[in-house]
Structure formats: structure tokens, C-alpha cells
N, C-alpha and C positions, 0 to 999 in steps of 0.2 A: 672731049673726054676720051681717053684711050680705053677701049674695052678690056675687061679682065680676060686673061688667057688661062686656060686650064694647064696645070703643071704636066710636064712630060712624065710618062710612066713607061718604064722599060720592062718588057716581058720577054720570056724566052721566045726565040724565033718560032713563029707559027703556033704559039702557045694555045690560041683559041681558034685555030683553023678547024674546019669540020671534016669528020670522016664517019663512016658508018661502022657500027660494031655489032657483030652477030646479027640476029634477025630484027633488031630494032632499026627504025628509020630515023630516030632522033640523032642530032649531031652530037658527037662526043669530042670534047676538046683534046687536041693532039698532045697537049702537055702531059696527060695521064697515060696515053697509050704508046707514045714514041720516045719516052725516056726523059723528057724535060723536067718533070716533077722530081724524079729521082736525082737528077743532076743538081737541082737546087736544094733538095732535102734528102741527102744520102742515107740517113738513118730511117727515113720515113716515120719519124717521130716516135720511134720505139721507146725513147727515154721518157716520154710523157704517159706511156700506157699504164704503168702501175698506179699512178695517181688517178687516171680516168677509171680504171677498174675499181678502185676503192670507192669512188663516187657512185658507180653503178651498183656495187654491192650494198652500199648504204641505202639506196632506193629499194633494192630487192628486199632487204631485211626490214625496212620500215613497213612494207606492205606484205610481209610474210609470203612472198612469192616462192614457189618451188618448181621452177621450170625443169622439164625433162629434155626439152630441145630448145637451143638458143642459136640464133643466127645474127651475124653482124653484116650489114650492107655497107660496102666501102671499107672493108676491114684492113686495108693496107698490108702491113707486114704480119698482121695476125696476133700481135703481142697482147692486146686486150683480152682476146679469147684465151690465150695461154694463161694469163693471170687469173681469169675467172674459173678456168678448169681446175685450178688448184684450190678453189674455195667453195664451189657448188657441189652438189651431190655427185658421188662417184659414178652414178649411172647416167648422168646428164651428158648429152651429146651436143657438140658445137659445130656449126658451119659458118665459114666466112666466105663472102663474095666480094670480088673486086674486078673492075674492068681493065685494070692496068696489068699487062704482062710482067712488068718489073716488080710490082707489089706482090703479085701471085708467086713469083719465083722466090721472094723472100719468105712469104708465108708457108710455101710448100715445105721448106726446111723444118717447120715446126709441126708438121702433121704427125698424128699418131692414131691409135684406135678410137680416140674420143674427139679429135680435132680434124676437121675436114675443110679443105679450101678449094674453091672453084673459081675459075676465070670466067667472069660473066656477070650479068645483071640479074639479081634475084627476081625482079619484077617481070622478067621474061618468062619465068616458070610459073604457070598458073595452077600447077598441080601440088606444089609444096605448101606446107603449113607448119608453123612453129609455135611453141608456147610463148616465146619472147623474142622480139626482134630489136636489135640495137642499131641506132643510126647516130653515130658519134662524129661530130664535126664534118658532116657531109653536105647538108642542104645548101650551105653557102657556096658550094662549088657547082651546083647543078643549075643549068640554064632554066629548065622547067621544073622547079621543085614542087609546084602545086600538082603537076601531073604525076610526079614520082610519089608524092604522099598519097594520092588517091589510089595508085596501083599497089602501094605497100600495105594499105590498111587491111585487106583481107588475108594477107600472108601470115599474120600472127595474131594471137589473142591479146597480148600486151606488147607495148612498144616503149622503149626508153630512148629519148632524144637528148643529145648534148649540143647546145648552140654556143659558139663564141659570140659574145655580145660586143661586136665591133663598133656599134653605133651608140654614141653618147654626145653630149654637148661638147665635151673636151675633144673628142676625135673629129667632130665636124669642124670645130673652130680651127684646129691645127691642120687638118686635112691629110698630112703625111702619114699618120698612123693607119688610116684606111687604105691609102695607096700602097703603103709598105706591105700590108696583108695581101693586096691584089698581086703585087709583084713577086713576093716571096713564096706564097702558098696558094695562089690562085683563087682567092675569094672574089666572087663576082656579085654576091648579095651581102648585105650588112644588116644585122638584126639588133633590135633592142628586145628587152623582155616582152614588151607589149606586142610588138610585131611578130615575134616568134610564136607566142601563144595564139595570136589571132590567125596566123597561117594554119596552125593545127585545127583550130575550130572551123575555119573556112572550108577545110577539106574533110570535115565530118568526124574529127576525133573528139572524144570526151577526155578532158584533162582531169586526171585523178590526183596528181600531186606535182609540185615543182619546188625547186630551191636553187639558191646560188651556192655552188660548191666553194669551199674554203681552200685556198692555196696556201699551205703552211710555209712554203718556200718562195713566196712571191717576191721577196726582196733580195734573195740570194744571188750573187753574181752580177748585180746591176750597178750602174753608175750611181753616184750620190744623189743626183737629181731624181732618178727613177726610184731610188730607195725612199727619198723624201715623199714623193708622190704616193708611193705605196703606203707609207705610214699615215699620210693624210686620209687616203681612201679608207684604210682599216679603222681609223678613229671615227670618221664620220659614219661609216657603215654601221657601227654599233648603235648609233643614235637614230639614223634615218636611212635604212638600207636601200629602199627603192629609189629615193631621191638621189642618194650618193651614186648608185649605178647609172642612173639617167644622166647625171651631171658629169661624173669623172670616169665612168667605165671601169675597166680593170677586173671584171667578173665574167663568168659564163653562166649558163642556165641548163639545169638538168630537169627533164620533164618525163613523167610517167603518164601514158595515155592508152586508150583502147579504141 
């Protein structure tokens, strides 16, 4: 019997080679610091930021949070914070952190008296503290996300996490959806709802609330097969949401924790 061979996965050259960043000794993938990520994602996902900000605002309003200081770890081009600054209290201050010089350059163009962006890792600074910390589509990129979660916990009173749920029966069976995410946006961990919540609990977080955000434009611009799959997902989700997400994927997870 011929053994099964793993499919080839092409990544940006040296995408996950190690280098040191700042005072940290952990390895930082070069794809984020040497321009590879920007090359493959030239907008740094700015177009997705209004939708993500709406989901964050939904969680904030559900729990009547009134933060005066908000930070985002791995803020990219900073557009989520820009969107939130137009909706939260006028005296709320926002800080964005990212290890990528390319992302920081994009974010710096958005700075004003309420928006502040820093090149570096928030968890390096043991003196700062915020009312609310945002970790949006970040943990799946981090080699040691357990270590990161433990260091993040004392940095803010409340935390909102957004996880893409790459792991489902459908994605495992087909395999290429997971490999595509690895190749295109550097995901090295793949979450289901259950494993995402378990990771937070394992690292000492109390889960206050979570939900599957609704993407009102999930079928727009897709091929007919993708549109059909989206319709099947949405129909089944209304009947059995958790089972549908485990089976067919196509959702993400937003979590409020402390």
C-alpha cells in the first residue's frame, strides 16, 4: 500500500523563519516583520474592519460596557479602532499595537488625538492597563498563544476575542480550506468553538458571553457552489446552530471574557 502524502503547501519565502523582536526572546515569524504578509494581503483586511467593529459594538452594548481606554493587540492597519472611535464615548482613548512595521506604517496614517498606534507587543509593557482589550483574528497566528493569553490577562479588565472557526468536519474532509488559510493569511492554529473557549478557560479567563456573528454578505461575490453552500449553512444554522458550525463551518466566534 502506498502511504498517503501530505499536500504541498507553498508559503512566502522564509514566512515562518525566526527572528527576535524587541526585548522578547520568542520567535516572531518573518512574514509579519519583513513584508511578506503585506505582499499577500496589500489592504491588510481594512475592508473587513467595519463588519468586525459592528460585532464588537454589539457585544459592548449587550453588556453595557463603557470603556474609557481601549487597546487592540495585533491591530494591523488600525481600521477597527477607527470605526470604534466614531461610536464610543468622545472621551474614550484608543491604542493599537502591532509587531509589523508595515502594519504600523498603515495605522500611523490614522492617528489623531484619540487614536494612538505603537510598533511592538503590548504584553512587553507590564505597566499599562486598559478597560477593554481587543484580540481580533490574532491567536491563530501565534506560535505560543497560551503564553500570550496568560500575559494579556492582567493588561485589561475586559477582553473581546474574535476567532475564525477554521476547523469543521467539512474543512477537515476537504483539507484545502485549512491549507489555503495557512498559505494566504498565515494561520498556524485552527479553532472550533469548543477549542477556542477551552483555550480561554485553560489560561484562566472567565467566559462572560459569546456568539456566532452573522455575515449579511456571506454569499456576495462568490461562485455558485459557494453561494449554494452558504445558503445550506444559513438554513441549517437556524435549526441547529452548533451542529451546523461543527459540520459545515462558515462562522466565526466572538467572546467576551475577563
